[in-house]
Structure formats: C-alpha cells, structure tokens
N, C-alpha and C positions, 0 to 999 in steps of 0.2 A: 504493500500500500504506499509506503514511504517513497519507493522508487517511482511508482506511478504518479504520485503527487509532484515529485521533483521533476519528472519528465514533462508533466503538464505545465508546470511553472516555466520551464525552459521554452516550450513551444509558444506559450502566451507571450513571453518576453520577446521572442524572435518575431512573432506576428505583429506585435505592437512597436517594434523597433526600439526597445528599451536599453540597448547597449549604449547609445549616446547619453542617456539619462544617468546610467551608472558612472560613466566617465565624468560627466558634469558634477556628480556628487563628490567624486574623488577630488576634482578641481576645487570645489567649495571648501573641502576639508584642508587641502594643501594651502590654499590662500589664507584661510582663517588661522592656520597654525603658523605659517611663515611670516605674515605681516600683522603682528599683534599691536604694534605701536603706531603712532600717527605718522603720516607721510606729508611732506610739504606739498601744498596745492600749487600747481604751476601757474605762474603769472600773478600770484598774490603774495606779497611780501609778508613775512612773519605769520603766515596762516598755514597751519597743518591740521590734518584731520585723520581719524581712523578710517581704514579702508576695509577692514574685515566685515563691518556691518553690510557692505555692499556685495560680498561674496556670493550670496544666494542668486545674484543675477545670472551666474554661470548655469545654474539649474533652470531658471526661468526661460533662458534663451532657447533651450532645447525642448521645453514642454510642448510648444505647438506642433512640432513634427510628430511627437508621440500621440498627442491628443487628437490629431487630425485622422489617425487610423480609424477612429470610430465613425468617421464619415465616408470611408471607402465603401464600394459596393459589396465587398466580401463581408465586412462587418455589419453593414446595414441589412443584409439578407440572412445573416446567421441567426440561429435560435437565440432568444432572449436579447435581441438587438435593440437599438433605440436608447431611450433615456436611461434605462437600467444599466447598460454597459458604460455609458458616459458617466453615470453617477458612481459606478465602481471605480472608474479611473480617478475621479475627483477624490473619492475616499482613500485610494492608494496614495495619491499625492499628499493628502493631509497626513496620513500615517507616516509617509516618508519625511515630511516636515518635522513631525514630532521626534522621529528617530534621529534626524540630523541635529536638531536642537539639543536633544539629550546627549548625543555623542560629543558635542562641543561644549557642554555645560561646564566642564572642568576649566575651560579657558575663557569662555564668553558667556554673558547672561543668556539663559534659556529663552527669556522673553524676547530679547532683541533678535536672536537668530530665528526663532519661530515666527515672530511678527513680520519681519522683513521678508522671509521666505514666502509666507502666505500672501503678502501684499503683491510681490513681484509675480508669483504664480497666478494670482487672480488676474493681473494685467495680461499675462501670457495666454490664459484661457480665453479671455475676451478677444484677444487678437486672433486666436485660432478661428473664431467665427467672423469677426468684423474686418479683417485685413487680408490682402492677398498673401499667398504663401511666401513670396519673396521679401515681404516687409515685416513679417510677424516678429522678427527678432529685434526690431528697432526699439519699441517702447520699453521692454524689460532691460535693455542694455543702456539706452540713452538716458532714461530717467535717473538711474543711480549716478551716472557720470555728471549730469547737470547738478544734482543735489550735492555731490562732492565738490565740484568746481565752484559753484556759486552759493551753495547753502552753508558752507563752513564759515566759521567766524574766528577771530583771533583767540589766542590761548586764554582760557578762563571764561570765555563767553559761550553761551548756548548757540547751537546752530539755528539757522533761520526756521521760523515756524513751519514753512511749507516743506522743508527738507526732513520729512518724517523718518526717513531711513537712518538718519544720524541722531535721532533723539535717544535719550537714555531710557533704561527699562521702565521707569515710573511714568513715562509720558502717556497720559490717557488719550490725547488727541491722536497720537501715532497708532495706538491700539485700535481706536475706532476707525481710522482710515484703513488700516490693514484688514479689519473685519469686513468693512463695506466693499472694498475692492475684491477680496477673495470671494465673498458671497455673491456679488454681482457678476463677477467673471465666471464663477462656477455655475450660477443659475443660467446665464446666457448660453454657456456651453452645453449644459444638460438639456436645455429646452430646444436647442437648435438642431433640426434634422440635417441641415446642410449649411456650410459656410456661405456667407454672402457672395463670395467671389469664386464659387465653384470648387471642384475637387481636384486642384492642381496636383495633389500628392497621391491621388488614387493609384492603386496598383491592381 
C-alpha cells in the first residue's frame, strides 16, 4: 500500500509539473539561510533592508505553471475534475506554506514567512486566471522588488506602509493584506473553469 501511494504521488507530481515547485522551495530555503542580514538598497544612500522576507517570490513565480495544469483538457475531462481539483491544489499550496514557514522558524519568524508566502501565492493564483501565460511571473516577482527598492527606509525606521512584505511579525495590516490576496486569488482560481487568455500551456 505504501509503494502504491508513493507511486501515485510521483505520477501526480509529474502530471502537474511539480518539479519546478520543488526546486523553487529549495531556492527559498537557500536564500533565506544565506542572506539573513540587511543588504544595501541600490541607489539609496544609507538605506539597507532585509531580503529574506522576499524569498517566497521564488515559489510564487512557478506557481502559475503548476496551477495551470488544472485547466488543461486532460485534467478538465478527468474524474473529479473542476473546482474540487483546483481546491486540492490550493490546499496543497497552503500546506506547503505552513511546512516552509515551520522549517525556517528557527531562523526567521513563522508569521512573516507564512504571511508573505500566502500573499505572493495569492497574487500568482490570480495571475494564472487573469494574465497571459507569458506574463504571469511578473506580479509575484516585481512587487517584492519594488517594495524592497522603494519601500525600505533608513536604519531605525519602519518600512513604508504599502511595503507589507517588509513589515514585522506584529503588523496587523500586513496580515490582513496577505489574507485578502490569498483568499481572493484562490477563490478566483477555484471558481474559474478557464483562464481569461486561453490554455496556452495545455498539453
């Protein structure tokens, strides 16, 4: 039974193209471990900011490619297809977020890693439905970059209010924004039978 379950898991992972997701998770961990201190923000004198809170963008960038598998003809025609399969994907993404935040909890606050991962993954899920395949990587990658470049403040000052990815663990607004974006992105993804710009990634 264990071999059967393992074999099924491997087949599902291959069918949904989850290998890039696994590589992205490794990248998140490596970035979070290697760069724990603040880095100087280019073009802004005496301004440095932490970069590890932005590491979840590596995962969010590859989420659309995996999430889009639910919209292919093979998945849409399979038994138990439709919203249930997409909801399972969202649940797996949420569980992965919890596991990632727990694994990094010895180095970084659980709340920040979990909050930022959910926020960026919510944006990625929305992009899976609302954007062409060639541009879905842009929001989850450019938003963290803009927040780091423009939202950071001088030493001892809090980041800009809109740069929620850089907020400390006790930030209630950041938590609310993360919850809204994840729930909105997940809801849009689960409810949509097809992406607005077609099935460019169908196989």
